[in-house]
C-alpha positions in Angstrom: 0.0 0.0 0.0 2.8 2.6 0.8 4.4 1.9 -2.6 1.0 2.5 -4.3 0.5 5.8 -2.5 4.0 6.9 -3.5 3.4 5.9 -7.2 0.1 7.8 -7.3 1.6 10.8 -5.6 4.4 10.8 -8.2 1.8 10.7 -11.0 -0.1 13.6 -9.6 3.0 15.7 -9.3 3.9 15.0 -12.9 6.8 12.7 -12.0 7.4 9.1 -13.1 8.3 6.3 -10.6 11.1 4.4 -12.3 11.1 1.5 -9.7 9.1 0.4 -6.7 12.0 1.0 -4.4 12.6 4.6 -5.5 13.0 6.9 -2.6 9.6 8.3 -1.7 9.0 11.9 -2.4 7.6 14.0 0.5 3.9 14.6 0.4 3.0 18.2 -0.5 1.6 20.5 2.1 -0.5 23.6 1.8 1.9 25.8 3.8 5.0 24.4 2.2 3.9 24.1 -1.5 0.8 26.1 -2.2 1.2 29.2 0.0 4.7 30.2 -1.4 3.5 30.0 -5.0 0.4 32.2 -4.2 2.6 34.7 -2.3 5.1 35.0 -5.2 2.8 35.0 -8.2 -0.8 35.8 -7.1 -0.7 38.1 -4.1 -0.3 41.3 -6.0 -3.7 41.0 -7.6 -5.6 38.7 -5.2 -5.2 40.2 -1.8 -7.9 41.9 0.3 -11.2 43.5 -0.5 -10.1 45.0 -3.8 -8.9 41.6 -5.2 -9.4 41.2 -9.0 -12.6 39.3 -9.8 -13.4 39.2 -6.1 -10.9 36.4 -5.5 -8.9 36.9 -2.3 -6.4 34.1 -2.1 -4.2 35.7 0.6 -7.0 35.1 3.2 -6.7 31.3 2.7 -4.0 30.2 5.2 -4.8 26.5 5.9 -5.8 23.4 3.9 -9.1 23.3 5.8 -10.0 26.7 4.6 -9.2 25.8 1.0 -11.1 22.5 1.2 -14.2 24.4 2.3 -14.4 26.0 -1.2 -13.3 23.2 -3.6 -14.9 24.7 -6.7 -12.8 27.8 -6.3 -9.6 25.8 -6.1 -10.4 23.7 -9.1 -10.7 27.0 -11.0 -7.4 28.2 -9.6 -5.8 24.9 -10.6 -7.3 25.1 -14.1 -6.1 28.7 -14.8 -2.6 27.9 -13.5 -2.5 24.7 -15.6 -3.6 26.4 -18.8 -1.1 29.3 -18.3 -3.8 31.9 -17.9 -2.7 32.9 -14.5 -0.5 34.6 -13.6 -1.1 36.6 -16.9 1.7 36.7 -19.4 2.4 40.4 -18.7 3.1 39.7 -15.0 6.6 40.8 -14.0 7.4 37.3 -12.6 6.2 34.2 -14.3 6.5 30.6 -13.1 8.5 28.0 -15.0 6.7 25.0 -16.6 8.0 22.8 -13.8 6.7 25.2 -11.1 3.3 25.3 -12.8 3.2 21.5 -12.9 4.3 21.2 -9.3 1.6 23.7 -8.2 -1.1 21.9 -10.1 0.0 18.6 -8.7 0.0 19.9 -5.2 -3.5 21.3 -5.5 -4.7 18.0 -6.9 -3.0 16.0 -4.1 -4.4 18.2 -1.4 -7.9 18.9 -2.7 -8.8 15.6 -4.5 -7.3 12.8 -2.3 -9.6 10.4 -0.5 -9.0 7.2 1.3 -11.5 4.8 -0.2 -10.6 2.0 2.2 -11.1 4.0 5.4 -14.0 6.1 4.0 -17.6 5.2 5.1 -19.7 8.2 4.1 -22.7 7.6 1.9 -24.0 11.1 2.9 -27.5 12.3 3.1 -29.7 14.5 1.1 -31.5 17.7 2.1 -35.2 17.1 2.3 -36.5 17.4 -1.2 -39.6 19.2 -2.5 -41.2 17.7 -5.6 -40.3 19.9 -8.5 -43.0 20.9 -11.0 -42.3 18.0 -13.3 -42.4 15.5 -10.5 -45.5 17.1 -9.0 -47.4 16.7 -12.3 -46.3 13.1 -12.8 -47.1 12.2 -9.2 -50.7 13.6 -9.5 -51.1 11.7 -12.7 -50.0 8.4 -11.4 -51.6 8.8 -8.0 -55.1 9.9 -9.1 -55.3 9.0 -12.8 -55.8 12.5 -14.2 -53.5 13.4 -17.1 -53.0 17.1 -17.0 -50.3 19.5 -15.7 -51.5 21.3 -12.6 -48.2 23.3 -12.5 -49.1 24.8 -15.9 -52.8 25.4 -15.2 -52.0 27.1 -11.9 -48.7 28.7 -12.9 -46.0 27.4 -10.6 -42.9 29.5 -10.5 -39.9 28.0 -12.2 -37.8 25.6 -10.1 -34.2 26.6 -9.4 -31.4 24.6 -10.8 -28.4 23.3 -8.8 -25.5 21.1 -10.0 -27.1 21.1 -13.5 -30.5 19.7 -12.4 -33.8 21.0 -11.1 -34.3 18.1 -8.6 -31.6 19.1 -6.1 -32.6 19.3 -2.5 -30.5 22.3 -1.6 -32.2 24.6 -4.1 -35.8 23.3 -4.0 -37.0 26.0 -1.5 -40.6 26.8 -0.9 -41.6 30.5 -1.3 -44.9 32.0 -0.1 -45.9 32.3 -3.7 -45.3 28.6 -4.4 -47.2 27.8 -1.2 -50.2 29.7 -2.6 -49.9 27.9 -5.9 -49.9 24.5 -4.1 -53.1 25.4 -2.3 -54.7 26.4 -5.6 -53.4 23.3 -7.4 -54.9 21.1 -4.7 -58.3 22.7 -5.2 -58.1 22.3 -9.0 -57.0 18.7 -8.7 -59.8 17.9 -6.2 -62.4 19.2 -8.6 -61.1 17.0 -11.4 -61.1 13.9 -9.2 -64.3 14.1 -7.2 -67.4 14.6 -9.4 -70.5 16.3 -7.9 -72.9 16.1 -10.9 -73.2 12.6 -12.4 -76.1 13.7 -14.7 -73.8 16.3 -16.2 -71.6 13.5 -17.4 -74.1 12.1 -19.8 -72.7 14.4 -22.5 -69.0 14.1 -23.2 -67.8 16.6 -25.8 -64.4 17.3 -27.3 -63.3 19.9 -29.8 -62.6 18.7 -33.3 -59.9 19.3 -36.0 -59.4 19.4 -39.7 -58.7 16.0 -41.4 -57.4 15.0 -44.8 -57.8 11.7 -46.5 -56.5 8.8 -44.3 -56.2 11.0 -41.2 -58.2 10.5 -38.0 -58.4 11.8 -34.4 -60.2 10.7 -31.3 -60.7 11.1 -27.6 -61.0 9.1 -24.4 -64.5 8.8 -23.1 -66.0 7.1 -20.0 -68.6 4.5 -20.9 -70.9 2.3 -18.9 -72.8 -0.8 -20.3 -75.7 0.5 -22.3 -76.8 2.3 -25.5 -75.1 5.6 -26.6 -75.4 8.1 -29.3 -72.4 9.5 -31.2 -72.8 13.1 -32.6 -70.4 15.2 -34.7 -70.7 18.6 -36.3 -68.7 18.7 -39.5 -68.6 19.5 -43.2 -66.6 18.5 -46.3 -64.5 21.3 -47.8 -66.0 24.6 -48.8 -69.5 24.0 -50.4 -68.4 20.8 -52.2 -71.1 19.1 -54.2 -70.6 15.5 -53.1 -70.2 13.6 -49.8 -67.3 11.8 -48.3 -67.3 8.9 -45.8 -66.1 9.2 -42.2 -65.7 6.0 -40.2 -66.3 6.0 -36.5 -64.6 3.4 -34.3 -64.6 2.5 -30.6 -61.4 0.9 -29.4 -60.6 0.1 -33.0 -64.0 -1.6 -33.6 -66.1 0.1 -36.4 -69.5 1.3 -35.0 -70.7 3.1 -38.1 -70.1 5.5 -41.0 -71.2 9.2 -41.4 -71.4 10.9 -44.8 -70.3 14.6 -44.7 -71.3 17.0 -47.4 -70.4 20.6 -48.3 -72.8 22.1 -45.7 -72.1 22.1 -42.0 -74.4 19.7 -40.2 -74.7 17.6 -37.1 -74.6 13.9 -37.9 -75.5 11.0 -35.5 -75.3 7.3 -35.1 -76.3 5.0 -32.3 -74.0 2.3 -30.8 -73.8 0.1 -27.7 -71.0 0.3 -25.3 -68.6 -2.7 -25.1 -68.1 -2.2 -21.4 -69.1 -5.4 -19.6 -68.0 -5.2 -16.0 -69.0 -1.6 -15.2 -67.7 1.8 -16.4 -64.5 1.9 -18.3 -62.5 4.3 -20.5 -62.7 3.8 -24.3 -61.1 5.4 -27.3 -63.6 6.8 -29.8 -62.2 8.0 -33.2 -63.4 9.4 -36.5 -61.4 8.8 -39.7 -61.6 10.5 -43.1 -61.7 7.3 -45.1 -61.8 8.3 -48.8 -62.4 11.2 -51.2 -64.3 9.7 -54.2 -63.4 12.7 -56.3 -59.7 11.7 -56.1 -58.6 15.2 -55.2 -55.0 16.2 -54.5 -54.2 14.8 -51.1 -53.8 18.0 -49.2 -56.0 20.5 -51.2 -57.3 22.8 -48.5 -60.6 23.1 -50.4 -61.2 19.4 -50.0 -60.9 18.7 -46.3 -63.1 17.3 -43.6 -63.7 20.0 -41.0 -64.8 18.4 -37.7 -66.1 21.1 -35.2 -66.7 18.8 -32.3 -67.5 15.2 -31.3 -70.0 14.2 -28.6 -71.0 11.0 -26.9 -74.4 11.0 -25.1 -75.6 8.3 -22.8 -76.3 5.8 -21.5 -79.9 5.8 -22.5 -80.8 4.0 -19.3 -79.2 3.9 -15.8 -76.8 6.2 -14.1 -74.2 8.1 -16.0 -70.7 6.7 -15.6 -68.5 8.6 -13.1 -64.9 9.3 -14.3 -62.1 6.9 -13.5 -60.3 9.2 -11.0 -63.6 9.5 -9.0 -63.9 5.7 -8.8 -60.2 5.4 -8.0 -60.4 7.8 -5.1 -64.0 7.5 -3.7 -63.9 3.9 -2.7 -66.4 4.2 0.1 -69.6 6.2 0.7 -71.6 6.6 4.0 -74.1 3.8 4.7 -76.3 6.2 6.6 -76.7 9.8 7.5 -75.1 9.7 11.0 -71.8 11.4 11.7 -70.3 8.0 12.4 -71.3 6.8 9.0 -69.5 9.7 7.4 -66.4 9.2 9.5 -66.2 5.4 8.7 -66.5 6.1 5.0 -63.9 8.9 5.0 -61.5 6.8 7.0 -61.8 4.0 4.5 -61.0 6.4 1.7 -58.0 8.0 3.4 -56.7 4.7 4.8 -56.2 3.6 1.2 -55.1 7.0 -0.2 -52.8 8.5 2.5 -50.1 5.7 2.3 -49.9 6.3 -1.5 -49.8 10.1 -1.1 -47.2 10.0 1.7 -45.3 7.2 0.1 -45.1 5.2 3.3 -47.6 3.6 5.8 -49.9 6.3 7.2 -50.4 6.3 10.9 -54.0 6.0 12.4 -53.7 9.6 13.6 -52.9 10.9 10.1 -55.9 9.0 8.6 -58.1 10.3 11.5 -57.1 13.9 10.9 -58.1 13.7 7.2 -61.4 12.1 8.2 -62.0 14.8 10.7 -61.8 17.4 7.9 -64.4 15.6 6.0 -66.7 15.2 9.0 -66.4 18.9 9.9 -67.1 20.0 6.4 -70.3 17.9 6.3 -71.4 19.4 9.6 -71.1 22.8 8.0 -73.5 21.8 5.2 -71.2 20.3 2.5 -72.2 17.1 0.8 -70.0 14.0 1.3 -68.4 14.5 -2.1 -67.7 18.2 -1.5 -66.2 17.3 1.9 -64.0 14.7 0.3 -62.6 17.4 -2.0 -61.6 19.3 1.1 -59.9 16.3 2.6 -58.1 15.5 -0.6 -56.8 19.1 -0.7 -55.5 18.7 2.9 -53.6 15.6 1.9 -52.1 17.3 -1.2 -50.7 20.2 0.8 -49.3 18.0 3.5 -45.4 18.2 3.8 -45.4 14.4 3.5 -46.9 14.7 0.0 -45.0 17.8 -1.2 -41.6 16.7 0.2 -39.7 13.5 0.0 -39.1 13.0 3.7 -36.4 10.6 4.9 -36.6 10.4 8.7 -33.4 9.7 10.7 -34.5 7.4 13.6 -31.4 8.1 15.7 -32.1 11.8 15.5 -28.6 12.8 14.3 -27.8 10.9 11.1 -24.2 10.4 12.3 -24.2 6.7 11.7 -24.5 5.5 8.1 -27.4 3.1 7.8 -29.7 1.6 5.1 -32.7 3.8 4.5 -36.1 2.2 4.8 -37.5 0.2 1.9 -40.3 2.7 1.5 -37.7 5.5 1.3 -35.8 3.4 -1.2 -38.9 2.9 -3.3 -39.3 6.6 -3.5 -35.7 7.2 -4.4 -35.9 4.6 -7.2 -39.2 5.7 -8.6 -38.3 9.4 -8.7 -34.9 8.5 -10.2 -36.3 6.5 -13.1 -39.9 7.8 -13.5 -39.8 11.2 -11.7 -43.0 10.0 -10.1 -44.4 8.1 -7.1 -43.8 4.4 -6.6 -46.2 1.9 -8.1 -47.9 -1.1 -6.6 -45.0 -3.6 -7.2 -42.6 -1.3 -5.5 -44.9 -0.8 -2.5 -45.4 -4.6 -2.3 -41.6 -5.2 -2.1 -41.2 -2.3 0.4 -44.0 -3.9 2.5 -42.2 -7.2 2.5 -38.9 -5.5 3.4 -37.1 -7.1 0.5 -36.6 -4.2 -1.9 -33.2 -3.3 -0.5 -31.8 -6.7 -1.6 -29.4 -6.0 -4.5 -31.0 -8.8 -6.6 -34.5 -7.3 -6.1 -33.2 -3.8 -7.0 -31.6 -5.0 -10.2 -34.8 -6.7 -11.1 -36.8 -3.6 -10.5 -34.4 -1.5 -12.6 -35.0 -3.8 -15.6 -38.8 -3.7 -15.0 -39.0 0.0 -14.6 -36.8 0.9 -17.5 -39.1 -1.2 -19.7 -42.1 0.8 -18.5 -43.1 3.9 -20.6 -42.7 6.0 -17.5 -39.0 5.7 -17.9 -39.4 8.4 -20.6 -38.9 10.7 -17.6 -35.2 10.0 -17.9 -35.3 11.5 -21.4 -37.4 14.5 -20.5 -35.6 15.3 -17.3 -32.1 13.7 -17.0 -30.9 13.7 -20.6 -32.3 17.0 -21.6 -30.7 18.7 -18.6 -27.4 16.8 -18.9 -27.0 17.7 -22.6 -28.3 21.2 -22.2 -31.3 20.6 -24.6 -33.8 22.5 -22.5 -32.0 25.7 -23.7 -32.9 24.8 -27.3 -36.4 26.2 -26.7 -34.9 29.7 -26.2 -32.9 29.9 -29.4 -34.1 31.5 -32.6 -32.7 31.9 -36.1 -32.9 34.7 -38.7 -35.6 33.8 -41.2 -33.8 35.6 -44.1 -30.7 33.5 -43.6 -32.5 30.3 -42.7 -35.9 30.3 -44.5 -36.8 26.8 -43.4 -36.3 27.6 -39.7 -39.5 27.5 -37.6 -40.6 26.4 -34.2 -41.7 23.1 -35.6 -38.2 22.5 -37.1 -36.7 23.3 -33.7 -39.1 20.8 -32.1 -38.1 18.1 -34.6 -34.4 18.7 -33.8 -35.1 18.1 -30.2 -37.3 15.0 -30.9 -34.4 13.4 -32.9 -32.1 13.5 -29.9 -34.8 12.4 -27.5 -35.6 9.4 -29.7 -31.9 8.3 -29.7 -31.9 8.5 -25.9 -35.2 6.5 -25.8 -33.6 3.9 -28.0 -30.6 3.5 -25.7 -33.0 3.1 -22.7 -35.6 1.0 -24.4 -33.2 -1.4 -26.2 -30.7 -1.3 -23.4 -27.9 -0.2 -25.6 -24.4 1.1 -24.6 -24.4 4.7 -23.4 -21.5 5.2 -25.7 -23.9 5.0 -28.7 -24.6 8.7 -27.9 -21.2 9.3 -29.6 -21.3 7.2 -32.7 -24.8 5.7 -33.3 -25.1 4.7 -36.9 -28.9 5.3 -36.9 -31.2 8.1 -36.0 -34.9 9.2 -36.2 -36.5 11.6 -38.6 -39.9 12.9 -39.6 -40.5 14.5 -43.1 -39.5 18.0 -41.9 -36.1 16.8 -40.5 -35.5 14.5 -43.5 -35.7 17.5 -45.8 -33.5 19.5 -43.5 -30.9 16.7 -43.7 -31.4 16.2 -47.5 -32.5 12.6 -47.3 -35.6 10.7 -48.4 -38.5 9.8 -46.1 -39.6 6.3 -46.6 -38.7 6.5 -50.3 -40.5 9.8 -50.8 -39.1 13.2 -51.5 -39.9 15.2 -48.3 -39.9 18.4 -50.3 -43.0 17.1 -52.2 -44.6 16.2 -48.9 -44.8 19.8 -47.7 -48.0 21.8 -48.1 -49.0 25.3 -47.0 -51.9 26.0 -44.8 -54.8 28.6 -45.3 -53.6 32.1 -45.8 -50.1 31.2 -46.9 -48.8 32.7 -50.2 -48.9 30.5 -53.2 -46.0 28.6 -54.6 -44.2 28.1 -51.3 -42.9 24.6 -52.1 -39.9 25.8 -53.9 -36.6 24.4 -52.6 -35.3 26.6 -49.8 -38.6 28.3 -49.3 -40.5 29.0 -46.0 -41.7 26.0 -44.1 -44.3 27.3 -41.7 -46.9 24.9 -43.1 -47.2 21.2 -42.6 -45.9 17.9 -44.1 -47.8 14.8 -45.0 -47.1 12.4 -42.0 -45.6 15.3 -40.1 -46.0 13.4 -36.8 -44.6 10.1 -38.2 -41.1 9.3 -37.0 -39.0 6.5 -38.4 -35.6 5.0 -37.6 -33.2 5.4 -40.5 -29.4 4.8 -41.1 -27.5 7.9 -40.1 -27.4 10.4 -43.0 -24.0 11.1 -44.7 -21.5 13.0 -42.4 -23.6 12.2 -39.3 -23.1 9.9 -36.3 -24.4 10.4 -32.8 -25.5 13.5 -30.9 -22.4 15.5 -32.0 -24.0 15.7 -35.4 -27.6 16.1 -34.4 -29.1 19.4 -35.5 -30.3 20.0 -31.9 -26.7 20.1 -30.5 -25.4 22.0 -33.5 -28.1 24.7 -33.4 -27.8 24.9 -29.6 -24.0 25.6 -29.8 -24.2 28.2 -32.6 -24.9 31.9 -32.8 -28.1 33.3 -34.4 -26.5 33.6 -37.9 -23.1 32.1 -37.8 -21.5 29.0 -36.1 -19.4 29.2 -33.0 -16.5 26.8 -32.7 -15.9 28.1 -29.2 -19.4 27.2 -28.0 -19.2 23.8 -29.7 -15.8 23.0 -28.3 -16.9 24.1 -24.8 -20.0 21.9 -25.1 -17.9 18.8 -25.9 -15.5 19.5 -23.0 -18.3 20.2 -20.6 -21.2 17.9 -21.5 -19.3 14.9 -22.7 -15.9 15.0 -21.0 -17.0 16.7 -17.8 -14.0 19.0 -18.2 -15.3 22.6 -18.6 -12.7 25.3 -19.3 -12.3 27.8 -16.5 -14.0 31.2 -16.8 -12.3 33.7 -19.0 -9.9 36.0 -17.1 -11.1 39.6 -16.6 -10.7 42.1 -19.4 -10.2 39.4 -22.1 -11.5 40.7 -25.5 -14.2 38.9 -27.3 -13.6 37.1 -30.6 -15.4 39.9 -32.4 -13.1 42.5 -30.9 -9.9 40.5 -31.5 -10.8 39.8 -35.1 -12.2 43.3 -35.9 -11.5 44.1 -39.6 -10.7 40.4 -40.4 -14.2 39.1 -41.0 -13.4 38.2 -44.6 -10.8 35.7 -43.4 -11.7 32.1 -42.8 -13.0 31.5 -39.3 -10.0 29.4 -38.4 -7.8 32.4 -39.1 -10.0 34.7 -37.1 -9.7 32.4 -34.1 -5.9 32.3 -34.6 -5.9 36.1 -34.2 -7.9 35.7 -31.1 -5.5 33.1 -29.7 -2.6 35.4 -30.3 -3.6 37.0 -27.0 -1.9 34.8 -24.4 -4.8 35.3 -22.0 -7.1 33.9 -24.7 -4.9 31.2 -25.9 -4.7 29.3 -22.6 -8.4 28.2 -22.9 -9.0 28.4 -26.7 -6.1 26.2 -27.6 -8.2 23.3 -26.3 -11.7 24.4 -27.3 -11.2 25.8 -30.8 -9.8 22.7 -32.5 -12.8 20.7 -31.3 -15.3 23.2 -32.5 -13.4 23.7 -35.8 -13.9 20.0 -36.6 -17.6 20.7 -36.6 -17.5 23.7 -39.0 -19.1 21.8 -41.9 -22.4 22.3 -40.1 -24.0 25.7 -40.2 -25.9 27.4 -37.5 -29.0 25.2 -38.0 -27.0 22.0 -38.4 -27.1 21.7 -42.2 -24.0 20.3 -44.0 -21.9 22.8 -46.0 -18.5 22.7 -47.8 -17.4 26.3 -47.5 -17.7 29.4 -45.3 -18.1 32.7 -47.1 -16.4 31.3 -50.1 -13.5 29.7 -48.2 -13.2 25.9 -48.2 -13.7 24.5 -44.7 -10.8 22.9 -43.1 -12.2 20.5 -40.4 -8.9 19.4 -39.0 -8.8 19.5 -35.2 -7.1 17.9 -32.2 -7.9 16.9 -28.6 -5.0 16.9 -26.2 -2.6 16.3 -29.1 -4.7 13.6 -30.8 -5.5 14.8 -34.2 -8.6 14.2 -36.4 -10.3 15.6 -39.4 -14.1 16.2 -39.3 -16.8 15.2 -36.8 -16.8 11.5 -37.5 -13.1 11.1 -36.8 -13.5 13.3 -33.7 -16.3 11.0 -32.5 -13.9 8.1 -32.9 -11.3 9.9 -30.9 -13.8 10.6 -28.2 -14.9 6.9 -28.3 -11.3 6.0 -27.4 -11.7 8.1 -24.2 -14.7 6.0 -23.0 -13.6 5.9 -19.4 -13.7 9.7 -19.1 -17.0 10.0 -20.9 -18.7 7.3 -18.9 -17.2 8.6 -15.7 -18.7 12.0 -16.4 -22.1 10.4 -17.3 -22.0 8.5 -14.0 -21.2 11.6 -12.1 -24.2 13.4 -13.7 -26.5 10.5 -13.3 -25.5 10.0 -9.6 -26.0 13.7 -8.9 -29.5 13.4 -10.5 -30.4 10.2 -8.7 -29.3 11.5 -5.2 -30.6 15.0 -5.6 -27.4 16.5 -4.3 -23.9 17.6 -5.5 -21.2 15.0 -5.3 -18.6 15.3 -2.6 -14.9 14.3 -2.9 -15.7 11.0 -1.1 -18.3 10.1 -3.8 -15.5 9.6 -6.3 -14.8 6.2 -4.7 -18.4 5.2 -5.5 -18.2 6.7 -9.0 -15.2 4.5 -9.8 -17.0 1.4 -8.5 -20.0 2.2 -10.6 -18.0 2.7 -13.8 -16.0 -0.5 -13.2 -19.3 -2.5 -12.7 -20.9 -1.1 -15.8 -17.7 -1.7 -17.9 -18.2 -5.4 -17.5 -21.4 -5.1 -19.5 -20.1 -2.7 -22.2 -21.7 0.2 -20.4 -25.3 -0.9 -21.2 -27.7 1.6 -19.8 -29.4 -0.8 -17.4 -26.0 -1.8 -16.0 -25.1 1.9 -15.3 -28.5 2.4 -13.6 -28.3 -0.8 -11.6 -24.8 -0.1 -10.4 -26.0 3.3 -9.1 -29.1 1.9 -7.5 -27.2 -0.8 -5.5 -24.4 1.7 -4.5 -24.1 2.8 -0.9 -25.0 6.5 -1.5 -28.3 5.4 -3.1 -29.2 2.8 -0.5 -27.8 4.4 2.6 -27.8 7.7 4.5 -25.5 9.2 7.1 -22.3 11.0 7.8 -18.7 9.8 7.9 -17.6 7.5 10.6 -14.5 8.6 12.5 -11.5 7.2 10.7 -9.1 4.9 12.6 -6.3 6.7 14.3 -3.2 6.9 12.2 -5.0 6.0 8.9 -3.2 7.6 5.9 -5.0 9.3 3.1 -5.0 7.7 -0.3 -5.5 9.3 -3.7 -7.4 8.4 -6.8 -5.8 8.5 -10.3 -5.4 11.9 -11.8 -8.4 13.3 -13.7 -9.2 16.5 -15.4 -12.9 16.5 -14.7 -14.2 18.8 -12.0 -16.9 18.0 -9.5 -20.1 20.0 -9.6 -19.8 23.1 -7.3 -21.6 22.9 -4.0 -24.8 25.0 -3.5 -26.0 26.5 -0.3 -28.7 24.7 1.6 -32.1 26.2 1.6 -34.0 26.8 4.8 -37.3 25.0 4.5 -38.3 25.1 8.1 -40.6 28.1 7.8 -42.4 26.6 4.8 -42.9 23.3 6.4 -44.3 25.0 9.4 -46.8 26.9 7.3 -47.9 23.7 5.5 -48.2 21.9 8.8 -50.3 24.7 10.2 -52.6 24.6 7.2 -52.8 20.9 7.4 -53.8 21.0 11.1 -56.5 23.5 10.3 
């Protein structure tokens, strides 16, 4: 063990150990190695209140002080390593050896950890459900598919460590508390129905259909006879009729003939429900146009104003599914005791699901009390249940993911309860509440077993709810949420539109879904030889769509100028099969997310490309090695290359790098971005830039390549760095907290476990789920006296910066007070 520590120390200090018996070098110290360097080269500018960029290094006198702000010292290390600090015009500059020694000393002192002696899984700040988790939880808990956060208008959740599910930043403001109260009221009204007779007529708005197209809606049906009604017309005063087929759950129930005049058409059918009320899908389809008109002639369209289902002709109207799901008991009489018994039955079933753990008799009794008091004040039983439901939905145990510490201190690492583990697992993979199988395993106290956890990972990843990983984890990791904020100049990019931007995002999402759904290697993000397109994106990439020319699949809507189908014209209209997505071989010059239009547009400027942004994205998102912030007073690229805009972009960047303060960072970023210059600001392929042939040669840490495909191959060769970065991001997302230095031991274990299965997605997830930080909670145990620190191999990736903890006590008190009332 001592020899290993010496070897690793030598590696970190930039030295080579020629033999195992080489004389051990002394371990660096903060006072002996770091302080002298800072005093000589940094104190002039970074001392006291007037320090440049607000960085006072002279006030840091001990290693403990430095370790309290690790993100700052990683930045210091990066600037020194790149040669950006001290600046080139400083009167005294360190030699290369002095820089290497200083960087090695900082790494040794700030990034060492003894994995053998370490026993610190850590614990997470109590976490509020973010808006996305709230919507999903309400959907899965009560069976209503709408977004309360959008209807009520929740304020935007804060982001910490790159994600919006981090406990330290999920505070609760008075405004959000008001929104929670309003959302609970809205949800309760959608769940508990008060007017069954009003449910006999179920109407939905219609839409315009062309030949072969259809649309439908979910309706609630009881056994019995129903009438289907639709208001529609064919085209604009057409002289003949067209058939529209009506189906229920795919079974034809009749055909309506629509003419040129708007009219309400009807047909009778019998519900297929057998064992009581059930949801059904009713659809109307524009089957055929006997006149053989051009497929998308706007004068020959089926305009459906609305659809309506009326019934049943006899018996009670069917109550909605959420009502049946929640209201499982009604009073058997009119006494107060009858109301209490029914309410307790309802909340004895509901409260454990809402609180994600067994509910105590007192908690159930309090919710029943609210119902009873409401009925004594004149409310009906159903109205009173709405109030009780609202109380449950504003309880801290619903809004927050509470993990109690039985010992009161959390100082002893321990396995969390199986119910808490079920919540961690479901919110990690589904961003929603646990389902029945998870609860059953928690009830049996077997969920914590590694074999059970691995089995649940496979089951849950196969469930459609795992799409939450795409919507929440992948989009935030890759920065794709920012795509919604970008726009492009219509004169330079006529085909640009919001729908093209949506299609760009969808392509990357589909690739991520494929990796999850088919359990592929995470590294396929880099070099997948397949992708997904719809007609709009196929035209953007210059390829066919299922053997058809996508340009000929485009059509303009009403009010558009004529003759817009010309190549390169506007594309605000629609395409035939616009919503159809197909898997295709990667188009020429494209492999993986590096060549997706979403990433290329995200990392460009409004009109021109940005090699700097693209290089920074690769370093930060894929390698986990973001460049340090630019030093103060560094000129922008535009300022550096003023008067040189006719030069190739590579030459403009070379001018910018002639400034030593710029070169230190750009020497690594620019060659990566320049390899992607064949893609313009919206991700289309091009061969020249302002008449200059594009030179896509680049390099990464001395390894050269030409073009994006060769660069992807080089990145593939650095799979350990890329997977380690992905694991760090995924573990941060799963735990809801920033990673600490000690967590690197677990990261290395997870990467090693996943490597045995070629980094398949399920292997990565399973390794995280069975890791100690995910299954345990608690602080570090005291280390044995005399235990020596160990170090991990040198890395360039930086840990996410820590964020300040949010004080939630006052908010919890307000919720508790409201709950008691």
